[in-house]
N, C-alpha and C positions, 0 to 999 in steps of 0.2 A: 822866771816862770810866771805865767799868767795865773790870776787867782782861780779861774775856773778849772785849771789843771790840778789844783792842790787837793789833798785829802781833807775830809771834814774834821778829823781829829787835830790836824795842824791849823786849819783855819779857825777852829774853835778857840785855840790859844791866842791867836792873833786878834780875834774879836774881843776876847776877855781882857787882854792887855791893852786894848785900844790902839794896836798897831795898824789895824784896818777897821773900817766900819762895816756894819751889815749892809748899808746902802751901797758902799763900794763893791762888795762881793756880789750883791744881787745885780748891780749894773754890769759887772763883768760877765756873769752868766747870761744875761739877756743880750749882751753884745755878741756873745758866742752863738746864741740861738739865732740872732739876726744874720749871722755870717754863714752858718752851716745847715740850718733847719730845712731850707729848700732842697738841700742835697740828701740829708739823712731822713727827714720826715718822721720824726718820732713823737711829735705832739699832735693830738686831736684838738685840744683847747689850750691856749696860752693865757695866763692870768697876770700880765705884767703890772697893771695898775694896782691891784690888791696886794701883789707881792712887794711892790715898792712901799706901799703904805705900812705893811707889816715890818719891813726892814727899818723904816724910820722909827716905828714904835719900839723896836728892839734897841736901837741906838739910844733912844731916850731913856729906856729902862736901865741900860748900862751906865749912862751918864748920871742917872739918879742913884746909882749904887745898889740896884736890886741884884739879888743872887739868882742867876738864871741857869737853865739846864746846859749840859755840854753841847747840845745841838742848836742852841738859840742863835738865830741869824743865819742858819745854814739853808740854802735853797734846795728844795726837794721836788721831784716829779712824782706824780701819783698815777698808777695804772688806772685806766678808765673804766674799771669795773668796781671801783671803791667809791661809795657815795660821798659826795661833797656838797654841802648845803649851798644852794644858789649857784652852783657851777655845773654846767652840762656834764652828764655822765652817761655815755652811750654804749659801753661794752663794744665799741667799734662795730656797731650793728645798725642797719637801717631801721630795725625794730625800735630802737631807743634813740633815734637821731635827734629828738627834741626833748629828752627827759632831763629835767632839772630837779634833783632830790630836795625835799623840804627838810632834810636832816643830814647830820654828819655821821659817818661810820665811827665806831669807837676809836679806831686807830687815828682817824683824822682829829677827833677831839683831843686825843693825847698829844698829837703833834702840835696842835694849836696851843695847848697848855704849855708845851715845851718851847714855844715861840719859834718853831721851825717855819720857814718861808716856802709856801706852796707856789711853784712856778707854773703849774698847769697839769693837764691830764694827758696821759701817754697812750700811744697807739698799742694795739694788741690784736691777736687773733680774735675773731668774732666770738663773743661769749666765752672767751678763753679756750676755744676749741681749735687747736692747731699747733704746729711745731716750727713755724717760720714767720709768723705775722703777715702772711700773704692772704689770709682769709678775712682781713679787715675790710669793712665796707668802704672806708674812707681813703686809705692809701697803703702803700707797701713800704715799710720801714727798711732802710738799708743798713748793712753792717759797716760801722765806721772804719774798720780795718781794710775793707775792700767793698766799695758800694755796689759791686756786681753780685755780692753774696748776701744771703739772708742773715738777720741778726739772731735767728732762733725764735722760739715762741713758747707759750703765748705771750710772755712778758717781754717781747722783743723791743718794744718802745722803751721800756724801763731800763733794760740792759744797754741799749744803744745810747740813750740819753746820758748815762754815766760815762760810757766809753768815749763819747764824742765831746764831753765837757758841757753838755746842754743842761745838766743838773749835777749837783755835787753828789747827791745820793738819790735813791728812788725806792718806791714801794712796788712790789709785784705780787702776784698770787701764784701758787704752785699746787696743781692738782695731780700731775703725774711727772713733773720735772720742769714745769713752766717758769721757774726762777733759775734753776741750776743749768738747764740746757742753754738758754740764751746767755747766761753768765759765762759759760764755757766758750761759746761762739764769739763773744765780744771781749773776752779777756778781763772780766771783772769778778768780784766776789759775790756769790749769791747764796743766801741761807734759807732753807725750808725748815722752819721750826717744828718742834713737837706739836702734833695735832692737839688743839685746845689750849696752847700756851699763849696764843694771840687771838683776840676776839675776832669772830667772823661777822659780828653785827655790822650791817652796812656793806658787806661784800656781796655783790650780786652773784647768786649761787650758780655754779655749774654742776658740781657733784658734792653735795653737802658733807658727806663723810670723808672726803679726801681733800677738799679745798683748804689752803692755809695761806694767809698773808705773810710776807717776809721781805727782808731788805736786800737791795743790790747796792754795791758800793765799790770804791776803788781799792779798799784794803779791808783786812779782817777787823782792825780796830773800828773802822767806820761802820761796818756791818753790825758789829757788837753794840756800838752806841745806839744805832737805830733800833736794833732788837730790844735793847734795854728800855727805850722810850715807848715802844708799842706793846710790849708783853704785859701779862698780868691777867688776873681773873676779872671777868665781866659778867654781871648778873643779867645783862641783856642777851647773852649768848648761852643757850642751854647746853652747849657742848664745851663751854669754857671750863678749864680745870684749875683748881686751887693747888698751887705748887710753890715751892720756895722761890722768892723773888730773885730775878737775875740782876746782878750788879757787875759792872765792868769798869775797870780803871786802866788808863793808858800807862803802861810801864814797859821797860826794856824787855826784850825777849830773854827767857831763861831756858836754854836748851837742855838744862839738866833734867827737866821734866820728861825728856825722851828716854832717859836711862831706865831700862826695865819695862818700858811701855810695850804692851802686847798688841800688835797690829794684825788683824785677820785679813787675808787676801782671798776672797772667794773666787775659785777658779772659773765659775760660770760667768763672771764679769770680765774675764780676760781672754775670751774665746777668739776664734779665728775671725769673727765679725768685727773685731776692734782693729783699727788701722795700726800698722807697724810703728809709725812715727809716734802715735799716741802712746802705745805700749812702751816704747823706748823712753819717752819723757817721764812717764809715771814710774818706770823702773829706776830711772836716774834719781828721782826723789826718794824712792825706797832705799836706794844705796846710801844716800846721805843720812836718812833716818837711822839706818843700821849702824853707820859710822858713829852716830851719836848715842848708841846704846839701845836702840829700839829692837824688839824681838819680833821677827816677821814669820808668820806661818801661813801656808796655803790651807784653806778650809773649803768646805762645800756648803752651798745653800741649794739643795736639790730642786726646790720648787721655783727658783729664780727664772728658769726658762719659760715657765708658764704664767709668770706674773703679768706680762703684757696683755695676754688674753683675758685674764681675770680683771685687769684694770679697765679694759675697754667695755667689758660687759657691765661691771659695776657702775662706772662713770656714765655710760650711755643710759643705763636704766634710771639713774638719778636725774640725769639731764632731761629725759623725756618727761619726768614729773615736774621738775623745777621750771621748765620752759613752757609748761601748759598755761601759765598765767598770762602769757603774751598773746592776747586775742583781739586787741584793738578796741577794747571796751573802756578801760579806765585811763590808760596813758600810753604813750608811744605811738608808733605808726598805725594808721588805719587806712585800709584800701578805700578808694573811691568807686571801685567797681563791684557793686553788690546790689541785690534787691531783697534778699532774705537774710535773716540773722545768721544762718549757717553759711551762706555765701560770704558774709562779712568775715566770719571766723576763718574760713578756709582761704580766702583770697588775701586776707591780712597776713596770715602766716606764710603763705606761698610767696608773697611779694616781699615780706619783711625779713625773712631768714635767708642766709646764704646756703650754698650747697653743703658745706661741711656740717653746719648746724642741723640741717634737714636730715643728713645721713645719720647723725648720732641720735636724733630723736626717733627716727624710724628703727634703728638698731635697738635702742632702749625699749621702745614699745614692743618690739618683737620678743625680746628675751624675758619680758614681764608678762607676756600673753599666756592665756590658758593653753596648756599642752607643751609649753616651752620653758616655763618658769623653773621646773625641777631640772631640766636638761642643761640650762645655761646659768641663770642667775643664782640658783641655790648652790650649784657646784662651784661657782666663782666665789661665793661667800665661804664655803667650806675650805677652798684653797687659801682664802685670805687668812683663816685661822691657822692653817698649816704654816704659812709664811711668817706669821707673828711668832709661832712656836719656834721656828728655826732661828729667827733673829734672837729670841730670848736665850736659846741654847748658846749661841755665839757669844753673847754679852756676859754670860756666866764665866767665860774663860778669857775674854779679850776686852781691851779698853776701847778699841776703835776698829772700824772696818775701812779699808782704803781701796778705791777702785778708779778706773777712768770714769769721767762724768758721762761722756757720750762716745759712741763707737768711731765717729769721724769728726773732723772739723767742719766748719760751716760749708754749706753747699750753695751753688749758684742759684740766684732767683729764677724761679720757673722750672728748675730741674726735677723737683719731686712733687709738685702740687697736683699733678695728674695721676700720681701713683700712691694711693693712700697707705698701702702696705709698707712701702719703703719709707714714707713719711712717718708713720706711726712707730717704726722700728728705732727711730732716733731716741725714743724714751725707754729703751730696753733696760738701761742701767739705772734709771731714776725712779721708775714707777713703784718698785718694792717698798721704798721708804714711805710713800704715801699710803700704800695698802696697809703697812704696819703702823703708821702714825708716828714714826721715829724721826729725829732731826737729822739733816744732812746738809753739807755745805760744799759748794764748788769753788775752787780757786784756780787761777791760771798757773801753769807749770811749764810754759814754753810756747813755741810756735812751730808750725809745719813748714815744708819747703815753699809754700805759697805765702808765707808770712801771716798765716791765720792762727789765732790763739788756740791753745790746747788746754783743756780743763781736767783737773783731778777732783775726785769726790771723797769726802770723809763722812762716814755715817756713824752716828752715836746712839746711845741708849736713851730711853725716854727721859725728858727734862734734864739731860746732861749737856745742855748748850755751853755751860761754862767750860767743861772739859773739852768738848768738841772744838770750840773756838780758840781755846788756849793751844791745842795741838795744831790747829789750822794756822795760827800765827807763827808757830815754830816752823811749819812747812813753808810759809810765806817768806820767812827770814832766810831760809836755805835756797829759795828759788828767786825771790824778788817779785815786785809788782810790775805789771806791764805799763809802759808809758802810753799816754794818749796818742792815738794815731794822727798823722797829718791827713787832712781831708781836702781833696781837690774839688 
């Protein structure tokens, strides 16, 4: 097995025991990038020189006997909406085509302190708005399992880089499913943490009350180790929460934790809109969980069918506010076609933003406008409270919620980009977790008849990532991880 194919948790042991060096591992990953990046196109910026320097430094620290973190020497790709000092950070938009941040996001500082090796910045839907990574200004990332299909979005580059072996682990961001949906499409593990458990300082905002940085990885252990590295309170983020610190140790799976475990199955997530093959794969996992002592009950989350509408109202409203700062004055793209200040603003934004971003800005401005605020935005916020209350009721009786991650497997490139309603429906099973602020994880549970990955989703209660990931690891042991695809 090539080093780039291996899980971070296993590579960590090899590096610690000096069976391999960080330099060897990093060279393996960049060799893989050289081989398949022109096909997959998951990077906007590649940082080979600085990555090799960090790898050499890690090897020296190990040689000197320093005690390092479990992820020391592990190559990681970073979604291109997370600020990296001195490294281009574009949000895959023409608007920020030349933006180089003067500071690191808090998660990047933590990764550097953990001696993780940054390989580069990963492609995404523009300003994280999309479900296929087709709205990027720079390129269209391909699904490594079939390059004619999308990798999902908006963290499509993050998921594809892990699935293709172009990074061992990666960071994405999730506003309505943007980690979990591409994780499902690409056959990797993706965790959306509890809102406030990971600092958003340095994450370029889409919808501030919904955005959350999280890990994508080949296994639950890898995702847990990365979450451990980036989580924790940050005084630089006003929405950061003080909670019990997360600690994860690699150990054998203990299926006895499933005995008596109460699993809720919301009927609204298993409707006719879910592909039969996906239902079958998820039901097969449920059968194995039941055989190991889990208790399965069908429940109802009555507001779930309306969550998608509430999500697009809330997220677009916040986006219209957050993206007002991009006007061509201080940084980023500025039009050359203007005579007055107002023309400069208007033409910069018209030329700098893509169609999807413009659509959401217009929708957000509309729902916040006089005469429509009460009819749309206020009602969406009231529905958000109802959704939170319904989840709270479920978690008073059940340990975990289990659902399909998305209704279908990956769709062909170009198939849905002209149909926004169909595109947005891909998030129907994921948006509620963001609206409620609770953690959820997607992991692979099989493949469809076209050999495309199928994802299942586990949803947990606030700050119960320990329980959530422990159960996810049990599910993973019953199903197995997907192998890296061969890429032609």
